[in-house]
C-alpha positions as CSV (number, residue, x, y, z in Angstrom):
1,M,-0.1,0.0,0.0
2,K,1.4,3.5,-1.3
3,N,1.9,6.0,1.7
4,P,0.5,9.0,0.6
5,K,2.7,11.2,3.4
6,K,5.8,9.9,1.6
7,E,4.8,10.5,-1.7
8,S,3.9,13.8,-1.1
9,I,7.3,14.6,0.3
10,Y,9.1,13.4,-3.0
11,T,6.5,15.3,-5.2
12,I,7.9,18.3,-3.6
13,L,11.5,17.3,-3.2
14,I,11.2,16.5,-7.3
15,I,10.4,20.1,-8.2
16,L,13.0,21.4,-5.8
17,G,15.5,18.5,-5.9
18,V,15.8,18.6,-9.8
19,F,16.8,22.0,-9.8
20,V,19.3,21.5,-7.1
21,L,20.7,18.2,-9.0
22,I,21.4,20.0,-12.1
23,L,23.6,23.2,-10.4
24,S,25.4,20.7,-8.3
25,T,26.0,18.3,-11.4
26,F,27.6,21.3,-13.4
27,W,29.2,23.4,-10.4
28,Y,32.5,23.4,-12.2
29,L,35.7,25.7,-12.6
30,S,37.2,25.4,-16.0
31,P,40.5,26.9,-17.0
32,T,41.4,29.9,-15.5
33,L,45.4,30.8,-16.2
34,T,47.4,32.9,-13.7
35,V,51.1,32.8,-12.3
36,S,51.1,35.5,-9.8
37,P,50.8,35.8,-6.2
38,R,49.7,32.8,-4.5
39,Q,46.2,33.8,-3.8
40,I,43.7,35.9,-6.5
41,N,40.5,37.0,-5.3
42,L,37.7,36.6,-8.3
43,T,35.2,39.2,-8.0
44,Q,31.8,37.5,-8.7
45,P,28.3,38.4,-8.5
46,S,27.3,40.0,-4.7
47,R,25.9,37.1,-2.7
48,S,25.4,36.0,0.9
49,G,27.3,33.6,2.7
50,N,31.1,32.4,2.0
51,T,30.4,31.3,-1.6
52,A,32.5,34.0,-2.9
53,N,35.5,32.1,-1.3
54,A,34.9,29.7,-4.3
55,Y,36.4,32.1,-6.6
56,K,39.8,32.9,-5.0
57,L,42.7,30.9,-6.1
58,E,45.7,29.7,-4.6
59,K,48.2,27.4,-5.0
60,F,48.6,23.6,-3.6
61,R,51.3,23.7,-1.0
62,T,51.6,19.7,-0.7
63,E,50.4,16.9,-2.4
64,K,48.4,15.7,0.8
65,E,46.8,19.2,0.4
66,F,45.8,18.5,-3.3
67,R,44.6,15.0,-2.0
68,E,42.3,16.5,0.7
69,Y,40.9,18.9,-1.9
70,L,39.9,16.1,-4.0
71,T,37.9,14.6,-1.3
72,K,36.2,17.4,-0.3
73,S,35.3,18.2,-4.5
74,A,34.0,14.6,-4.9
75,A,35.7,15.4,-8.3
76,A,35.7,11.6,-9.4
77,S,32.3,11.8,-10.4
78,V,31.7,14.9,-12.1
79,G,32.3,15.8,-16.0
80,S,32.6,12.3,-17.3
81,A,31.4,13.7,-20.5
82,L,34.3,15.1,-22.4
83,M,33.5,18.3,-23.7
84,I,36.9,20.2,-24.0
85,P,37.0,23.7,-24.0
86,S,37.9,25.6,-27.1
87,M,40.3,28.4,-27.5
88,G,38.6,30.9,-29.5
89,I,41.4,32.9,-30.8
90,Q,40.9,33.2,-34.3
91,R,41.0,35.6,-36.9
92,M,38.6,38.1,-39.0
93,E,39.3,39.0,-42.4
94,S,40.3,42.5,-43.2
95,S,38.2,45.1,-44.8
96,N,40.1,44.2,-48.1
97,G,39.7,40.5,-47.9
98,I,42.0,37.5,-46.1
99,A,45.5,38.5,-46.2
100,F,46.4,39.8,-49.5
101,K,48.7,42.5,-50.9
102,Q,47.2,45.6,-52.7
103,G,47.6,46.2,-56.4
104,V,46.4,42.6,-57.6
105,P,46.5,42.1,-61.0
106,G,43.9,40.3,-63.0
107,A,43.0,37.2,-63.8
108,D,43.7,37.6,-67.7
109,S,47.2,39.2,-66.9
110,E,48.9,37.9,-63.7
111,N,52.3,36.1,-63.7
112,L,52.1,32.8,-62.9
113,S,55.6,32.7,-61.2
114,V,54.7,35.5,-58.5
115,T,52.3,34.7,-55.8
116,D,50.6,38.2,-55.2
117,R,48.2,37.0,-52.9
118,F,46.7,33.8,-51.1
119,S,44.1,33.1,-48.5
120,Q,44.6,31.1,-45.1
121,T,42.4,29.8,-42.4
122,N,39.3,31.3,-41.9
123,V,39.6,32.5,-38.2
124,Q,38.0,35.2,-35.8
125,V,41.0,37.7,-34.9
126,Q,43.3,39.0,-37.8
127,G,46.9,38.4,-36.8
128,V,46.4,35.2,-34.8
129,D,46.2,31.5,-36.5
130,E,44.7,28.5,-35.1
131,P,45.4,24.8,-36.3
132,D,43.3,23.5,-39.1
133,I,43.8,20.3,-41.9
134,L,45.1,22.7,-44.7
135,K,47.7,25.3,-44.6
136,S,49.4,27.1,-47.4
137,D,52.5,29.4,-47.7
138,G,51.3,30.5,-51.1
139,K,53.1,27.9,-52.9
140,E,52.8,24.7,-51.4
141,L,49.8,23.4,-49.6
142,F,49.6,21.3,-46.4
143,F,47.1,18.8,-46.4
144,S,46.0,16.1,-43.5
145,S,44.5,13.6,-45.8
146,P,42.2,11.6,-44.3
147,Q,41.1,7.9,-45.3
148,R,37.1,8.2,-44.9
149,L,35.2,5.8,-43.0
150,Y,31.5,6.2,-42.3
151,Q,29.3,5.2,-39.3
152,S,27.4,2.4,-39.6
153,S,24.2,4.2,-38.5
154,P,23.2,8.2,-39.1
155,V,23.7,10.4,-36.2
156,R,20.7,12.7,-35.4
157,M,21.8,16.2,-36.3
158,M,20.3,19.3,-34.4
159,E,19.3,17.3,-31.4
160,D,18.9,19.8,-29.4
161,I,16.2,21.4,-30.9
162,E,13.0,21.6,-28.8
163,P,10.4,19.3,-30.2
164,Q,7.5,21.9,-31.0
165,T,9.8,23.6,-33.5
166,E,8.9,23.7,-37.4
167,I,12.1,22.5,-38.2
168,A,12.2,18.4,-37.9
169,P,15.5,17.0,-36.8
170,V,17.2,15.5,-39.9
171,E,19.3,12.4,-39.9
172,S,22.8,12.9,-41.7
173,M,25.8,10.5,-42.1
174,P,29.0,12.7,-41.3
175,P,31.8,10.7,-41.7
176,I,34.3,9.2,-39.2
177,R,38.0,9.7,-40.5
178,S,41.1,7.7,-39.7
179,Y,43.9,10.0,-41.0
180,A,46.8,8.6,-43.2
181,G,49.0,10.9,-43.1
182,T,50.0,15.0,-44.4
183,L,50.7,16.0,-48.0
184,A,53.1,18.4,-49.1
185,I,51.2,19.3,-52.3
186,K,53.2,21.9,-55.2
187,A,50.0,24.5,-55.6
188,F,51.5,27.0,-58.0
189,P,51.4,27.6,-60.5
190,P,48.4,25.4,-61.0
191,A,49.9,23.5,-63.9
192,S,52.3,22.0,-61.8
193,L,49.7,20.5,-59.3
194,K,51.5,17.5,-57.5
195,V,52.2,15.8,-54.5
196,D,55.5,16.9,-53.2
197,G,56.5,14.9,-50.4
198,T,54.4,12.7,-47.9
199,I,54.8,13.0,-43.8
200,D,53.3,9.6,-42.1
201,K,51.6,11.7,-39.2
202,S,48.2,13.9,-39.3
203,G,46.3,16.1,-37.5
204,D,45.4,19.5,-37.1
205,L,48.2,21.7,-38.5
206,L,50.2,25.3,-37.9
207,L,52.7,26.6,-40.6
208,T,55.0,29.4,-39.3
209,E,58.1,29.8,-42.0
210,N,59.4,26.7,-42.9
211,I,58.3,25.0,-39.6
212,L,55.0,22.8,-39.9
213,V,53.8,21.6,-36.5
214,I,51.6,18.8,-36.5
215,F,49.4,18.1,-33.5
216,S,49.3,13.8,-34.1
217,G,47.4,12.1,-31.3
218,N,49.6,12.5,-27.8
219,K,52.7,14.2,-30.1
220,I,53.2,17.3,-31.0
221,I,55.8,17.3,-33.5
222,G,57.9,20.4,-35.7
223,Y,59.0,19.1,-39.4
224,N,61.4,21.4,-41.4
225,V,59.4,22.0,-44.7
226,S,62.0,24.2,-46.6
227,D,62.3,21.0,-48.7
228,P,59.0,19.9,-49.5
229,V,59.9,16.8,-51.2
230,N,61.7,15.6,-48.1
231,P,59.9,16.8,-45.0
232,S,62.1,16.0,-42.0
233,P,61.4,16.1,-38.0
234,K,63.0,19.1,-36.3
235,W,61.7,18.2,-32.7
236,T,59.1,16.2,-31.0
237,L,57.0,16.6,-27.7
238,D,55.6,13.3,-26.6
239,L,52.4,14.1,-23.9
240,K,52.7,11.9,-20.8
241,D,49.8,9.1,-20.1
242,N,46.4,10.7,-19.7
243,S,47.1,13.7,-21.2
244,Q,46.1,15.4,-24.7
245,V,46.1,18.7,-26.5
246,V,43.0,20.9,-26.0
247,T,43.8,23.5,-28.3
248,A,46.9,25.4,-29.9
249,R,47.3,28.7,-31.4
250,L,50.1,30.5,-33.4
251,F,50.6,34.3,-32.4
252,R,53.9,36.5,-32.7
253,N,55.6,33.3,-33.9
254,N,55.1,31.8,-30.2
255,I,52.8,28.4,-30.2
256,Y,49.9,28.7,-27.4
257,V,49.3,25.4,-26.2
258,V,46.4,24.1,-23.8
259,Q,47.2,20.6,-22.5
260,M,44.6,18.7,-20.1
261,K,45.3,15.6,-17.9
262,N,43.4,13.3,-15.9
263,I,43.8,13.7,-12.2
264,D,45.3,10.6,-10.6
265,T,43.6,10.7,-7.2
266,Y,46.2,8.8,-5.4
267,H,49.5,10.9,-6.8
268,P,47.7,14.0,-8.0
269,C,50.9,15.8,-8.3
270,P,53.6,16.5,-9.6
271,L,51.9,16.9,-12.8
272,D,54.0,14.8,-15.9
273,I,53.5,16.8,-18.6
274,L,55.5,16.0,-21.5
275,S,58.6,14.9,-22.6
276,G,60.8,16.9,-25.4
277,P,64.1,18.4,-26.5
278,K,65.0,19.5,-23.3
279,G,64.1,16.4,-21.2
280,D,60.9,15.9,-18.8
281,L,58.7,18.8,-18.0
282,A,56.9,18.1,-14.7
283,I,55.0,20.6,-12.6
284,P,55.2,20.6,-9.1
285,C,52.3,20.8,-6.7
286,Q,53.2,24.5,-5.4
287,N,52.5,25.2,-9.3
288,I,49.3,24.2,-9.4
289,Y,46.5,26.6,-9.0
290,H,42.5,25.9,-7.6
291,P,39.9,27.9,-6.1
292,I,39.9,27.7,-2.2
293,M,36.4,26.5,-1.9
294,A,36.2,23.1,-2.9
295,A,34.7,22.7,-6.4
296,P,34.1,19.6,-8.8
297,I,37.1,19.0,-10.6
298,D,38.4,16.1,-13.0
299,V,41.4,17.7,-14.5
300,T,44.5,19.6,-14.5
301,Y,45.0,22.2,-17.4
302,T,48.3,23.5,-18.3
303,A,48.8,26.0,-20.9
304,L,52.3,26.1,-22.6
305,V,54.3,28.5,-24.8
306,I,56.5,26.9,-27.3
307,N,59.0,28.2,-29.6
308,P,58.3,26.6,-33.0
309,D,61.9,26.6,-34.2
310,S,63.3,24.5,-31.5
311,G,60.1,22.7,-30.0
312,A,61.3,24.1,-26.3
313,V,58.9,25.5,-23.7
314,T,59.4,28.6,-22.5
315,K,56.3,29.4,-20.0
316,T,53.7,27.6,-18.2
317,V,50.9,27.9,-16.4
318,S,48.8,24.8,-14.4
319,F,45.4,24.8,-12.9
320,V,42.7,22.6,-11.5
321,G,39.3,22.2,-13.7
322,S,36.4,20.2,-15.4
323,S,36.7,18.6,-18.7
324,S,33.2,20.5,-19.3
325,S,32.7,23.1,-21.9
326,S,34.4,26.7,-21.3
327,A,35.4,29.2,-23.9
328,T,38.7,31.3,-24.2
329,Y,39.2,33.9,-26.7
330,M,42.4,35.8,-27.5
331,S,43.1,39.5,-28.5
332,K,46.3,40.6,-29.8
333,N,47.2,41.9,-26.1
334,S,45.4,39.3,-23.9
335,L,43.6,36.0,-23.3
336,Y,40.6,36.2,-21.9
337,S,39.8,32.5,-20.3
338,T,35.9,31.5,-19.1
339,Y,34.5,29.2,-16.4
340,Y,31.2,28.5,-15.6
341,Y,29.5,28.3,-12.5
342,P,25.9,28.1,-11.3
343,G,24.3,30.3,-8.9
344,D,24.2,29.9,-4.9
345,Y,20.8,27.3,-5.2
346,V,20.9,27.8,-1.0
347,E,20.8,31.3,-1.5
348,F,18.5,31.2,-4.1
349,F,16.0,29.2,-2.2
350,Y,16.5,31.3,1.0
351,S,15.6,34.5,-0.9
352,F,12.6,32.6,-2.3
353,F,11.3,31.6,1.1
354,S,12.0,34.4,2.8
355,E,9.7,36.2,0.0
356,N,7.0,33.5,0.8
357,K,7.0,32.8,4.4
358,D,3.9,31.4,4.5
359,L,5.0,28.7,2.5
360,F,7.4,27.1,5.1
361,G,7.5,29.1,8.0
362,N,10.1,31.2,10.1
363,E,12.0,27.9,11.3
364,V,12.9,26.5,7.5
365,I,14.2,30.3,7.0
366,D,16.0,30.3,9.9
367,R,17.8,26.9,9.2
368,L,18.8,28.1,5.8
369,G,20.0,31.2,6.7
370,K,22.5,29.0,8.9
371,L,23.0,26.8,6.1
372,R,23.8,29.6,3.7
373,A,26.7,30.8,5.9
374,Y,28.6,27.8,6.3
375,D,31.8,27.2,4.8
376,L,30.8,24.0,3.0
377,S,30.9,22.4,-0.5
378,P,27.9,23.0,-2.8
379,A,27.4,19.1,-2.4
380,T,27.2,18.8,1.3
381,K,24.8,22.3,1.2
382,T,22.8,20.1,-1.4
383,T,22.3,17.1,1.1
384,E,21.7,19.4,4.2
385,L,18.7,21.4,2.1
386,Y,17.1,17.9,1.2
387,V,17.4,17.1,5.2
388,I,15.4,20.5,6.1
389,L,12.8,20.6,3.3
390,E,12.0,16.7,4.1
391,Q,11.6,17.0,7.8
392,Y,9.3,20.3,7.3
393,M,7.1,18.5,4.8
394,G,7.1,15.4,6.7
395,S,5.1,17.4,9.9
396,L,2.5,18.7,7.6
397,G,-0.9,17.2,7.5
398,S,-2.3,15.8,3.9
399,D,-4.2,19.1,3.4
400,E,-1.3,21.6,4.1
401,R,1.2,19.3,2.1
402,L,-1.4,19.3,-1.1
403,K,-1.9,23.5,-0.7
404,S,2.2,23.7,-0.6
405,E,3.0,21.6,-3.4
406,N,0.4,23.7,-5.5
407,E,1.8,26.8,-4.4
408,L,5.2,26.0,-4.5
409,T,5.3,25.3,-8.5
410,N,3.3,28.4,-9.2
411,R,5.4,30.6,-6.9
412,L,8.8,29.4,-8.2
413,N,7.8,29.9,-11.7
414,S,7.0,33.4,-11.2
415,Y,9.9,34.0,-8.6
416,S,12.4,32.5,-11.2
417,K,11.5,34.8,-13.8
418,N,12.7,38.0,-11.8
419,H,15.7,36.2,-10.6
420,K,17.0,34.0,-13.4
421,R,20.3,35.8,-13.7
422,E,20.8,34.4,-10.1
423,L,21.1,30.8,-11.5
424,D,23.9,30.5,-13.0
425,G,26.9,32.6,-14.5
426,T,30.4,32.8,-16.5
427,G,33.8,34.0,-14.9
428,I,36.2,35.5,-17.0
429,I,39.8,35.9,-16.2
430,K,42.4,38.2,-18.5
431,I,45.7,37.5,-18.7
432,D,48.4,39.7,-20.5
433,L,50.0,38.0,-23.3
434,N,53.5,39.5,-22.5
435,S,53.8,38.6,-18.8
436,F,51.4,36.0,-19.1
437,N,50.1,37.0,-15.6
438,V,46.4,37.8,-14.7
439,T,45.4,41.7,-14.8
440,A,41.8,41.4,-13.9
441,N,39.0,39.2,-13.5
442,G,35.2,40.0,-13.6
443,S,31.8,37.9,-14.4
444,V,28.7,38.0,-16.2
445,P,25.0,36.4,-15.7
446,G,24.4,33.2,-17.8
447,R,26.2,30.8,-20.1
448,L,28.5,31.5,-23.4
449,L,27.5,29.5,-26.6
450,N,31.4,29.8,-28.1
451,Q,34.4,31.8,-28.5
452,F,32.1,34.0,-31.0
453,S,30.6,35.1,-27.8
454,L,33.5,37.1,-26.9
455,D,35.0,40.1,-28.4
456,E,37.5,42.9,-27.3
457,Y,37.3,46.4,-29.1
458,N,38.9,49.8,-27.8
459,D,40.0,48.0,-24.6
460,N,36.2,46.6,-23.6
461,L,35.0,43.4,-23.7
462,R,32.0,42.1,-25.1
463,V,30.3,39.2,-23.9
464,A,26.6,37.5,-25.2
465,T,25.2,35.0,-23.0
466,T,22.0,32.7,-22.5
467,V,20.5,32.9,-19.0
468,G,17.8,31.2,-17.5
469,G,16.3,27.8,-19.0
470,A,14.6,24.6,-17.8
471,F,16.1,24.5,-14.4
472,F,13.0,22.9,-12.6
473,G,12.8,19.5,-14.3
474,G,10.3,20.7,-17.0
475,G,7.0,19.6,-16.7
476,A,7.7,18.6,-12.6
477,G,8.2,22.2,-11.8
478,G,8.3,24.6,-14.9
479,N,10.7,26.5,-16.7
480,T,12.8,29.3,-15.7
481,E,12.0,31.9,-18.6
482,S,15.6,31.5,-20.9
483,A,16.9,35.3,-22.4
484,N,19.7,36.5,-24.0
485,D,22.3,39.2,-23.0
486,V,25.1,41.2,-24.1
487,Y,27.3,42.7,-21.6
488,V,30.2,45.2,-21.9
489,L,33.0,45.2,-19.8
490,N,36.0,47.7,-19.1
491,K,39.8,46.9,-19.3
492,S,39.3,45.8,-15.5
493,L,36.5,43.5,-16.3
494,S,33.7,45.3,-14.6
495,V,30.4,45.5,-16.4
496,I,29.8,49.1,-17.8
497,G,26.9,48.3,-19.8
498,K,24.0,46.0,-21.1
499,I,21.6,44.8,-23.1
500,T,19.3,42.5,-21.8
501,D,15.8,40.3,-22.6
502,L,16.8,39.6,-26.1
503,G,14.9,36.5,-27.5
504,L,12.7,35.4,-24.4
505,T,12.4,31.7,-24.5
506,E,14.7,31.2,-27.0
507,R,19.0,30.6,-26.7
508,I,21.5,32.1,-28.8
509,Y,22.7,30.1,-31.7
510,S,25.3,32.4,-33.0
511,A,27.0,36.0,-32.5
512,R,29.4,38.0,-34.1
513,F,31.0,41.4,-33.1
514,V,32.1,43.8,-35.6
515,E,33.8,46.9,-34.5
516,D,31.1,48.6,-32.7
517,K,28.2,46.7,-33.7
518,A,27.1,42.9,-32.8
519,F,24.5,40.7,-34.7
520,V,23.0,37.9,-32.8
521,V,20.8,35.1,-33.7
522,T,18.6,33.1,-31.4
523,F,16.1,30.6,-31.9
524,R,13.6,28.2,-31.3
525,Q,11.0,28.5,-33.7
526,T,12.3,31.3,-35.6
527,D,15.3,33.0,-36.4
528,P,15.6,36.5,-34.5
529,F,18.5,38.1,-35.9
530,Y,19.2,41.3,-33.8
531,V,21.3,44.2,-34.8
532,L,22.9,46.0,-31.5
533,D,24.5,49.3,-31.6
534,L,27.7,49.1,-29.3
535,S,29.1,52.7,-30.3
536,D,28.2,53.8,-26.7
537,P,29.8,51.3,-24.6
538,R,27.9,52.6,-21.4
539,N,24.8,52.4,-23.1
540,P,24.6,49.9,-25.4
541,K,21.3,49.1,-27.7
542,M,19.3,47.0,-29.7
543,S,18.9,48.6,-33.0
544,G,16.7,46.3,-34.9
545,E,15.3,42.8,-35.1
546,L,14.1,40.4,-38.1
547,K,12.4,37.3,-37.4
548,I,12.5,34.8,-40.3
549,P,12.4,30.9,-40.4
550,G,15.3,28.6,-39.5
551,F,18.4,30.0,-37.8
552,S,21.7,30.6,-38.3
553,S,24.8,28.9,-36.6
554,Y,27.3,31.0,-38.3
555,L,27.5,34.4,-38.8
556,H,30.5,36.0,-41.2
557,P,30.2,40.0,-42.1
558,I,30.8,40.4,-45.8
559,S,30.9,43.9,-46.1
560,K,29.8,46.8,-43.8
561,D,26.3,46.4,-44.8
562,L,25.8,42.7,-45.4
563,V,26.3,39.8,-43.1
564,L,25.9,36.3,-44.3
565,G,24.4,33.6,-42.3
566,V,24.9,30.0,-42.1
567,G,22.6,27.5,-40.7
568,Q,19.3,25.4,-41.4
569,E,15.6,25.3,-42.4
570,S,13.6,22.7,-43.0
571,G,16.5,20.1,-42.6
572,K,18.2,21.6,-45.2
573,V,21.3,24.2,-45.4
574,K,20.3,27.5,-45.6
575,L,22.3,30.8,-46.6
576,S,20.8,34.1,-45.5
577,L,22.1,37.5,-46.8
578,F,21.2,40.0,-44.2
579,D,21.2,44.0,-45.4
580,V,22.3,45.8,-41.9
581,S,22.5,49.5,-43.6
582,N,19.8,50.3,-41.8
583,P,20.2,49.1,-38.2
584,S,16.7,49.6,-37.3
585,N,15.4,47.8,-39.9
586,P,17.7,44.9,-40.7
587,I,16.2,42.5,-43.7
588,E,17.1,39.3,-45.5
589,R,18.0,40.5,-48.7
590,D,18.6,37.4,-50.2
591,K,18.5,33.6,-49.0
592,Y,19.5,30.3,-50.9
593,N,18.3,26.7,-49.6
594,I,21.0,24.1,-50.8
595,D,19.8,20.5,-51.5
596,D,22.1,19.2,-48.9
597,Y,21.6,18.2,-45.3
598,W,24.5,19.1,-43.4
599,S,28.1,21.5,-43.9
600,E,31.0,21.5,-41.9
601,V,30.6,25.2,-41.7
602,Q,27.8,24.4,-39.1
603,S,30.7,22.7,-37.0
604,T,33.9,24.7,-37.5
605,H,34.3,28.2,-39.2
606,H,37.2,26.8,-40.8
607,A,35.4,25.1,-43.5
608,F,34.2,28.4,-44.4
609,Q,36.3,30.3,-47.1
610,I,35.6,33.9,-48.9
611,D,37.2,36.0,-51.7
612,K,36.2,39.7,-51.5
613,K,38.0,40.1,-54.8
614,F,35.3,38.2,-56.9
615,S,32.7,38.6,-54.2
616,V,32.4,34.7,-53.6
617,F,32.1,32.4,-50.9
618,F,33.0,28.6,-50.3
619,L,31.4,26.0,-48.4
620,P,31.5,22.4,-48.5
621,G,28.6,19.9,-48.4
622,G,27.9,16.6,-48.2
623,K,27.0,16.1,-51.7
624,G,30.1,18.4,-52.8
625,G,31.7,22.0,-52.9
626,Y,29.7,24.8,-53.3
627,I,31.4,28.4,-54.6
628,F,28.2,31.4,-54.3
629,S,28.6,34.7,-55.3
630,Y,27.1,37.6,-53.2
631,S,27.6,40.5,-56.1
632,G,24.5,42.9,-56.1
633,G,23.5,41.6,-52.8
634,K,22.0,38.7,-54.4
635,I,23.1,35.0,-53.3
636,E,23.9,32.9,-56.8
637,L,25.5,29.4,-56.9
638,T,28.5,30.2,-59.0
639,K,29.5,26.4,-59.3
640,A,29.3,23.1,-57.8
641,I,31.6,20.7,-57.8
642,S,30.6,17.3,-57.4
643,N,32.1,13.9,-56.8
644,I,34.5,15.3,-54.1
645,T,34.2,15.1,-50.5
646,A,35.1,18.6,-50.4
647,R,36.6,19.7,-46.5
648,R,38.2,23.2,-47.4
649,A,38.8,25.9,-50.3
650,L,41.6,28.6,-50.8
651,Y,42.7,31.0,-53.7
652,I,46.3,31.7,-54.8
653,N,46.5,34.7,-57.2
654,N,42.9,34.3,-59.1
655,Y,43.1,30.5,-59.0
656,F,40.3,28.7,-56.6
657,Y,41.3,25.5,-55.0
658,V,38.9,23.3,-53.8
659,V,40.2,20.7,-51.5
660,G,38.5,17.2,-50.9
661,D,39.7,13.8,-49.4
662,N,39.6,12.2,-52.7
663,K,40.8,15.1,-55.0
664,I,41.8,18.9,-55.5
665,V,40.4,20.7,-58.1
666,V,41.5,24.3,-59.2
667,L,39.2,26.8,-61.1
668,N,40.1,30.1,-62.8
669,E,38.2,32.6,-61.1
670,A,37.8,34.7,-64.3
671,D,35.6,32.0,-65.9
672,W,35.2,29.4,-63.3
673,E,36.4,26.7,-65.5
674,K,38.7,24.1,-64.3
675,V,42.2,24.2,-65.3
676,N,43.7,21.4,-63.3
677,E,42.7,18.5,-60.9
678,L,44.9,16.3,-59.0
679,D,43.8,12.8,-57.7
680,L,44.7,12.2,-53.9
681,Q,43.2,8.7,-53.4
682,N,46.3,6.7,-54.2
683,Y,48.1,8.7,-51.0
């Protein structure tokens, strides 16, 4: 026979418990870089109790202290799903196109012995390169060539779109790839197209002068490619067991690498990072940073600065963290590392019950008041919160319990709409690139999408976040109404301006900052495209809004007045050309739906390429490669290349190279006729 009293207690705890469980599960600190004093205070939103200590960093003194910290944080059960942080240090094209000189000759008069211009990897911040599978110096191509293997069953795309959306989830068959090696290919002039040499290692690539760096599994290898016919290894860094490269960047002839290592709970330090030309690199316990209050951790991160010519590690910073998601952005001056933190749920419920004293009474409020002041881990406070609520609900009669259940659900929904920015936040740490020291820290409410959610302009940092969402278990307790905000922070990372409540009930699908403007796409059933005016950083404004079907997952500024969106509509790849010449009235100037379910641009902006001289852009699809013209504000399919597993494209002078797993096709941009082709299937 069922116990009504016990069932009622469980019902009310479900409403609160799902919320608490979500927050405690996702309470993590992701990478934060710092090398100066032993203790650093990270300023967070104002809150009561001692939880501010969670954001103060200090170094471990001994291995024993590290082990005790692990016991408190219960790290082993957190972050088991590997979602690696992405260092968003990427490059935006200049107004004249991507990396080409002025005075470019026409296609009908070029000197085939001279390289006047060539494109590089599509990234976010001009002057900062990032690894990709294709690199070029204008003469030679270096392509990490895969053997293409397919999954035995389809993967569901767009899995996070709400069921009620008009765009039904589609199934596609993205490949699983096992890399065969890296090819050195003579690319210019086009008539000389051939494979010069091969390297039996593959992975993402960086190219600086005559050094090609390959991130291959647990190795980082620098090759001398001054003679591409006979590339030779110059140095090798071997990552130790349970380690992997998270990301790497190239800036001012330095390679920045972020390495992640699983924590050995029995012997967590010193950290055996790698072995290299100068021997083994180990980080002692005393050089590893952690938040003072125990936070769930499962990995350590080490940021390394590497000399690409010698492979020597010149600087390191180590810190504990989680393998869960975070974002990192790099300008030409600073590195911004972000970490997500959930709100103080004990404080949240204390404030809620204080405003609704008739629900739980003064005794419960008094006990929560004492709990919020204790210097305890989030997990311990969660347990105590359960005990307090269960004891109170167990003391009620059946009529009182029924009333409390209904009142609690309704009042929580109402309360959370006004307090959703207290539920989670993003901490931001600013690191000076020259000193590699922390120079500022701050925070904003909500969660970031990716590195494009961050941008520095005129010493200010702009941040786009999504706040709120389904925190109370959906049907059991309702949802907090999601919203989207943009914050402007000064060089000290204090918030000086903000725009709030964009796209209520939706979340950010893409963001792009261009000088004093921002473009944000939110999505649930339609695609609101927002134009934001950030010219006055202390008084940013939403200038205009456009609602159209589908969504854009990547935004690319084509010109001052045109922004290209790449996304989905009705299960097909959709291109939208947004006219923002009148910021108060943005329009979709043109659109094009490709008869393809998937483009790699939707998962990596590296796959996108643009040649502004000829007003064309390229994106790969599942069926081939596509070159579109945007001349005159119209999207027109200029060239489709079939029978190619297209991955990337670049231009050298006035020739456009479409690079696929199976072949390379070279087109003359004057008439888009094929001038040469190279079969790669035998390499």
